[in-house]
C-alpha positions as CSV (number, residue, x, y, z in Angstrom):
1,X,128.4,125.4,147.8
2,X,131.7,126.1,149.9
3,X,133.3,123.0,148.4
4,X,133.4,124.8,144.9
5,X,137.1,125.6,143.4
6,X,138.5,128.8,144.7
7,X,140.1,129.6,141.3
8,X,136.8,130.8,139.9
9,X,137.1,134.2,141.3
10,X,139.8,136.6,140.8
11,X,140.4,136.7,144.3
12,X,141.2,132.9,144.7
13,X,139.1,132.8,147.5
14,X,135.7,131.1,148.9
15,X,134.9,134.6,150.7
16,X,132.6,135.3,147.5
17,X,130.8,131.7,148.3
18,X,130.3,132.8,151.8
19,X,128.6,136.2,151.1
20,X,126.1,134.5,148.8
21,X,125.6,131.7,151.3
22,X,124.8,134.7,153.9
23,X,122.8,136.6,151.6
24,X,120.6,133.6,150.8
25,X,120.0,132.3,154.2
26,X,120.2,135.5,156.6
27,X,117.1,136.6,158.5
28,X,118.3,140.1,158.9
29,X,117.5,142.2,155.9
30,X,120.4,144.5,157.2
31,X,122.9,141.5,157.6
32,X,121.6,140.5,153.8
33,X,122.2,144.0,152.3
34,X,125.8,143.9,153.6
35,X,126.6,140.6,152.4
36,X,125.0,141.6,148.8
37,X,126.9,144.7,148.8
38,X,130.2,142.8,149.3
39,X,129.2,140.1,146.8
40,X,128.5,142.8,144.1
41,X,131.8,144.4,145.1
42,X,134.1,141.6,144.2
43,X,134.2,142.1,140.5
44,X,132.1,143.7,137.9
45,X,128.7,141.9,137.1
46,X,129.4,142.8,133.1
47,X,132.7,140.7,132.9
48,X,132.7,136.9,132.3
49,X,134.0,136.3,135.8
50,X,130.8,137.1,137.6
51,X,128.4,134.7,135.4
52,X,131.0,132.0,135.9
53,X,131.3,132.6,139.5
54,X,127.4,132.3,139.8
55,X,127.2,129.3,137.7
56,X,129.7,127.4,139.4
57,X,128.4,128.3,142.9
58,X,124.8,127.3,141.6
59,X,125.8,123.9,140.7
60,X,126.3,123.1,144.3
61,X,122.9,124.8,145.0
62,X,120.5,122.3,143.7
63,X,120.0,124.0,140.3
64,X,119.3,127.4,141.6
65,X,116.3,127.7,143.5
66,X,117.7,128.8,146.5
67,X,119.1,131.8,144.7
68,X,115.9,132.2,142.8
69,X,113.9,132.3,145.8
70,X,116.0,135.0,147.4
71,X,116.0,137.3,144.6
72,X,112.3,136.9,144.4
73,X,111.9,137.7,148.3
74,X,114.0,140.8,148.2
75,X,112.0,141.9,145.0
76,X,108.6,141.5,146.5
77,X,109.7,143.0,150.2
78,X,108.8,146.5,150.4
79,X,111.3,147.6,152.4
80,X,114.0,146.8,149.6
81,X,114.6,149.8,147.7
82,X,117.5,152.1,146.4
83,X,121.0,150.5,146.2
84,X,120.0,147.3,148.0
85,X,117.3,146.9,145.2
86,X,119.8,147.8,142.5
87,X,122.2,145.1,143.5
88,X,119.2,142.4,143.3
89,X,118.9,143.6,140.0
90,X,122.5,143.0,139.4
91,X,122.5,139.7,140.9
92,X,119.3,138.7,138.5
93,X,121.4,139.6,135.4
94,X,124.5,137.8,136.4
95,X,121.7,134.7,136.4
96,X,120.4,135.8,133.4
97,X,124.1,135.6,131.6
98,X,124.3,132.4,133.2
99,X,121.2,131.0,131.9
100,X,121.3,132.9,128.7
101,X,120.8,130.1,126.1
102,X,118.0,128.2,128.0
103,X,114.3,129.3,127.9
104,X,112.9,131.0,130.4
105,X,111.1,128.8,133.0
106,X,107.9,129.8,135.0
107,X,109.9,130.7,138.4
108,X,112.3,133.3,136.0
109,X,109.3,134.6,134.8
110,X,107.8,135.5,137.8
111,X,110.8,137.0,138.9
112,X,110.6,139.4,135.6
113,X,107.4,140.7,136.7
114,X,108.3,141.2,140.4
115,X,111.3,143.4,138.8
116,X,108.5,145.6,136.6
117,X,106.4,145.6,140.3
118,X,109.9,146.6,142.0
119,X,111.1,149.3,140.0
120,X,107.3,151.2,140.6
121,X,107.9,150.8,144.3
122,X,111.1,152.8,143.9
123,X,109.3,155.4,142.1
124,X,106.9,155.6,145.3
125,X,109.0,154.8,147.9
126,X,112.6,154.9,147.1
127,X,115.1,157.8,146.1
128,X,115.2,159.8,143.3
129,X,119.1,159.1,142.7
130,X,118.2,155.4,142.4
131,X,114.9,155.6,140.5
132,X,116.2,155.8,137.1
133,X,118.5,153.0,137.3
134,X,115.6,150.9,138.9
135,X,113.4,151.4,136.1
136,X,116.2,151.0,133.5
137,X,117.2,147.5,134.7
138,X,113.6,146.4,135.3
139,X,113.0,147.4,131.4
140,X,116.2,145.4,130.7
141,X,115.0,142.4,132.5
142,X,111.6,142.3,130.7
143,X,113.3,142.5,127.3
144,X,115.8,140.0,128.0
145,X,112.8,137.7,129.1
146,X,111.1,138.0,126.1
147,X,114.4,137.5,124.1
148,X,114.4,133.9,126.0
149,X,110.8,133.0,125.2
150,X,108.9,134.6,128.0
151,X,105.2,134.1,127.7
152,X,103.5,137.3,128.4
153,X,100.2,139.0,128.1
154,X,98.7,142.6,127.4
155,X,98.6,143.3,130.7
156,X,102.4,142.8,131.2
157,X,103.1,144.8,128.0
158,X,101.2,147.7,129.4
159,X,103.1,147.6,132.8
160,X,106.3,147.4,130.5
161,X,105.4,150.4,128.0
162,X,104.2,152.4,131.4
163,X,107.4,151.8,132.9
164,X,109.1,152.8,129.7
165,X,107.2,156.3,129.3
166,X,108.1,157.3,133.1
167,X,111.7,156.5,132.1
168,X,111.5,158.9,128.9
169,X,109.9,161.5,130.3
170,X,112.8,161.2,132.9
171,X,115.2,161.9,130.3
172,X,113.7,164.7,128.4
173,X,115.6,167.4,131.0
174,X,118.5,165.5,130.3
175,X,118.8,164.8,126.7
176,X,117.7,167.7,124.7
177,X,119.6,167.0,121.6
178,X,118.3,163.3,121.1
179,X,116.9,160.1,123.1
180,X,119.3,158.0,124.9
181,X,120.1,155.0,123.0
182,X,119.0,152.5,125.3
183,X,115.4,153.9,124.6
184,X,115.5,153.4,121.2
185,X,116.7,149.8,121.8
186,X,113.9,149.0,124.0
187,X,111.3,150.0,121.5
188,X,113.2,147.8,118.8
189,X,113.4,144.7,121.0
190,X,109.5,144.8,121.9
191,X,108.1,145.9,118.3
192,X,108.5,142.1,117.1
193,X,106.7,140.9,120.1
194,X,103.7,143.5,120.5
195,X,101.8,142.2,117.4
196,X,101.8,138.7,118.7
197,X,100.2,139.3,122.4
198,X,96.7,138.0,122.8
199,X,93.9,140.3,123.0
200,X,92.4,140.8,125.9
201,X,89.1,143.1,126.7
202,X,88.5,142.4,130.2
203,X,87.2,145.7,131.8
204,X,90.5,145.9,134.3
205,X,92.6,145.2,131.1
206,X,91.0,148.0,129.1
207,X,91.5,150.3,132.1
208,X,95.4,149.6,132.0
209,X,95.2,150.1,128.1
210,X,93.5,153.4,128.4
211,X,96.3,154.4,131.1
212,X,99.0,153.4,128.9
213,X,97.7,155.3,125.9
214,X,97.6,158.3,127.9
215,X,100.9,157.9,129.1
216,X,102.3,157.2,125.4
217,X,100.6,160.5,124.3
218,X,102.2,162.7,126.8
219,X,105.8,161.5,125.9
220,X,104.8,161.9,122.3
221,X,103.3,165.5,123.1
222,X,106.5,166.2,124.6
223,X,109.0,164.6,122.2
224,X,107.2,166.7,119.2
225,X,108.1,170.0,121.1
226,X,111.8,169.4,120.5
227,X,111.5,169.9,116.7
228,X,115.1,168.3,116.6
229,X,115.7,165.5,114.1
230,X,116.7,162.8,116.4
231,X,113.3,163.1,118.4
232,X,111.3,163.6,114.7
233,X,112.8,160.0,114.1
234,X,112.2,158.7,117.7
235,X,108.6,159.8,117.6
236,X,108.3,158.1,114.0
237,X,109.3,154.9,116.0
238,X,107.3,155.7,118.7
239,X,104.2,155.9,116.5
240,X,104.6,152.6,115.5
241,X,104.3,151.2,119.2
242,X,100.8,153.0,119.4
243,X,99.8,151.2,115.9
244,X,100.1,147.7,117.4
245,X,98.2,148.5,120.8
246,X,94.7,147.7,120.6
247,X,92.8,151.0,121.1
248,X,90.7,151.6,123.9
249,X,86.9,152.5,124.0
250,X,86.0,156.3,123.7
251,X,83.1,155.7,126.5
252,X,83.9,156.2,130.0
253,X,84.3,153.2,132.1
254,X,83.4,152.6,135.7
255,X,85.9,152.5,138.1
256,X,87.7,149.1,138.0
257,X,89.2,149.2,141.4
258,X,88.5,150.1,145.0
259,X,89.4,153.0,146.7
260,X,91.4,151.2,148.9
261,X,93.0,148.9,146.8
262,X,95.0,151.5,144.4
263,X,96.8,154.8,145.0
264,X,94.5,157.8,144.5
265,X,96.8,160.1,142.2
266,X,95.7,159.1,139.1
267,X,99.1,159.6,137.2
268,X,100.7,157.0,139.7
269,X,101.5,153.6,138.5
270,X,100.2,152.1,141.4
271,X,96.7,153.6,140.5
272,X,96.1,150.9,137.8
273,X,98.8,148.1,138.8
274,X,98.9,146.4,142.2
275,X,101.1,148.1,144.4
276,X,104.3,146.3,145.3
277,X,104.1,148.1,148.9
278,X,101.5,149.2,151.6
279,X,99.6,152.1,151.2
280,X,98.5,154.8,153.2
281,X,95.2,155.8,154.6
282,X,94.4,159.5,154.4
283,X,93.9,160.7,157.8
284,X,91.5,163.5,156.7
285,X,88.8,161.7,154.8
286,X,89.7,158.0,155.7
287,X,88.3,157.1,152.0
288,X,91.7,157.1,149.9
289,X,95.3,155.8,150.3
290,X,98.3,156.9,148.7
291,X,101.9,155.5,147.9
292,X,104.0,158.4,150.0
293,X,104.4,162.2,150.2
294,X,104.4,162.8,146.6
295,X,101.6,160.9,145.8
296,X,99.8,162.8,148.7
297,X,100.5,166.1,147.6
298,X,99.4,165.4,143.9
């Protein structure tokens, strides 16, 4: 990695390569966070320079195996939230820009699913200031994965849609006149793929479907209350999502998860999806677990 050309970075130095090397291999999470923070400060990840630097560095790094492993390691680490988590997301987007023309492989697909889980962890364990950014970047990672031919399932789509519902609910207080442009864009990008996902009527998938449909209805009710042209147009587009989802059985289903497997607050995403962090046992009854203070209060 360190033998690559200096001219690839705007600073004409090998320091970014060193930061990347430290982030990949350092044992200390604190040291890795510092290295990644400095690495993302070298240049704006949205420019052409960043993917060029990453591609140049990775060409001497066994086709990116180490970098993908480090991204997966940090996304799975329950202590990684807030700014550090968003820096990891940015690095994955730089990787996607570098690999834009290639079909998603199994390692990259796994990372996309880790992105969804990490965003749920941010909601439960991280600060509210970074919550919206983390959800937005996880949604974008999934949408990009679909564009690159990612194979998916009903359960993964429900995980995406549940996050999207949460993201839209965060937007309502801030966008009275119209929904944010990226919300409409996400819906339009996934609609062509919704109709082709394989049907799955296993009990746990049905439980996820019921949860997603309830979240969809909450967003629909809130959008209809606004009675503005832009939101009415959004409701029409949003309704097309439900039309492509299989209906959930009306009969009440038995609980599909043990009480100590998922968060006890029904509205928490970790009540239906495997938590990306350790749960906390209620010290009063010792019968339920929850994610953090917010879930405990609810």
